[in-house]
N, C-alpha and C positions, 0 to 999 in steps of 0.2 A: 114183359115179365123179366125180372132179373134172375139169372140162373144161380142155383145154389152150388157153385163149384166147390167140390171137396178139396181139402188140403192134402198134400202129400205129408204123411206123418214121419218126417225125418227128425231124428233126435238132435237137438242143438248141442253145441259144445257146452260143457258145464264148467263154470268158473266159481271159485269160492268168493262169496260176497266181499270179504276183506281184501281180496286181490283186485276185484273189479271196481271197488268203491271210488277210488280217485280218478278213474278213467271216465266215469259217468258224468255227463255234463247237464247243465240246466236245460230243461225241455226235452231230454231224451224220454222216450216212451217205454212204459212197462206194460207188457201183456201177460195175462195170467191164464194158466191151464188149471182151472179149479176142479176138485174132485168131489165137492159137496153135491147134493141132489139138485139144488138150484143151479149150480154151475153146469152140471151135466145136461140139464134141460136147455139152458142157453146154448151150449155147444151143439146139441142135437138140432135145435131150431134153426141155427145159423149155419150149420154144416161146417163148423170150424173147431179146431182144438182150443180156441180161446174163448174165455167167458167174461173177462174183465179187462179194463184198461186204466192206466194212470200216468201221471207225469212226474219225472224226477226233477227235484229242485234243491239247490244248495241254499241253506238258510242258517246264517250265523255259524258257519263251519260244520253244520250237520247236514247230511244228505237225507232229504225227506221225500215222501211221495204225496202228491195232491191227487185226490180221487173222489169220485161221486159214488157213495155207498148208501145203504139203507137209511142212515141217519143224516145224509146230506153230503155236501162237499166238505171234505175234511183234509187235514194234513197229519201225517204220521211219520215217525222215523223209518226210513226204508229198511234199516237193519231189523227192526221189530216186525215190519210188514213181511219181509222174506222169512224170518224165523217162525212167525205164527201162521203163515198162510197154508191152507190145506190144499197143496198142489204146487205147481212150478211157477216161478216168476221169471219171465224172459225180458231181456234188455234189448231194445231197438234204438239205433242211432240214425241220424240223418245221412242220406246219401249225398246231400249237397252241403256246401260250406255255409255255416250260419255264423254271422259275426257276433262278437260279444254284445253289441248293442241290440241286435235282433233277439239274442237269447234273453237279455234283460227285459225286453218288451214282452216276450213270451211269458216270462215269470210274472211280470206285472199284471198281465191279462188273467193268468191263471189264479193269482192271489185275490184279485177282485171278485172272483166267483165263490170264494170260501164262505161257508155258512148257508149257501142256498140249499133248498130242500131237494130231496131225491124225486125224480120224475117217474114214479112207479108205473103209472098208466101208460106213459109214452114208451117205456121199456117193454111193457107187456104187448102193446100195439105193434111195436117194431118186431118182436118175436113172432107174433101171429102172422103179420104180413109177410115176413121172410119165409116162414114155414109154408104158407099157402102159395108163395110165389107171386103175390099180388104186386101190382105196380107201386112204386114208391116215388116220392118227390125227389127230383134231381137237382133242384136249385138251392144254392146256399143263400141264406140271408144273414146279414151282419147284426140282426137284432139280438139283444141280450135276452136270453131265456130266463124265466123266473124259476124254473125247476130243471134239473139236469140228471141224466143218467151217465154212466161211465164213458162210453164211447162218444156220445154227444158232447160231453165236457172236453175231452181230448181234441176231438175234431174241430170244435168251435174255437178253442184257444189257438190252434194252428191257423184256422181260417182268418181269425182276427189280425194275424201278423202276415197275411198274404201267402200262406202256404196251404193248399187244399190237399189234405191227406187222402180224401176219398172223392176223387174227381168223378163226376157223373152221378153222385149220390149226395143228397142234402145231408148236412150235419145231423139233422133231426132223425134221419133214417140210417145213420152210420152205425155199424156193428163193430165189435172187436175184430171180426174177420176182415172187414173192409180196411181197417187200420193196418192189420198184419199184411195185407196185400198191397199196401201203398208203395208206389215206386219211389216215394220220397224217404222211405225207411228201409233199413237192413237189420236183420236179426244178428246181434253180436253173440249172445250167449244166454244160457239159463244161469241164474244166480243160485249157487249152492249155499245152504245154511251152514253156519259155523258149527263145528262139532261142540256138543255140550261140554262145559268145563267141570272138572271134578275137584 
């Protein structure tokens, strides 16, 4: 059985989105501390402050987030994502050097998944298994999934380019908590919303 190690709830440094924007690179990971009922259930079931995951990608000069949500794998401007999210959006960067070619490959893999359906039942099964402490599959497969949920999406994109964010846990059983614990990532900051303009 995998233990449900609780996170230390340390407050991250907060940076205004406009200040952080140009420092965020292709393939950086975004983890979300949601405040909605669904987010709180996910956080409770996984013993983590995180309820959602996405990938940052530069696209024609705009910083976007690619993520698997209820309507499927979508792309949204990160500025709108940060502004409209009910909770905190935290930025994680790689602890290892990633070449521009590897980042391009990461983006290519992530973009190929756009439009896929959301894997609702896989996400529910993951939550139940984690909550009950049931054994989970530990092997990654490089097969392309027909349906994805957020952390499966992020983990499988990294696995496809030879970086396993959740060693010892199959991508299909990877939670946002596993991604946050990855030794391949470090938390940089929480992205603050821009103040409303009058």
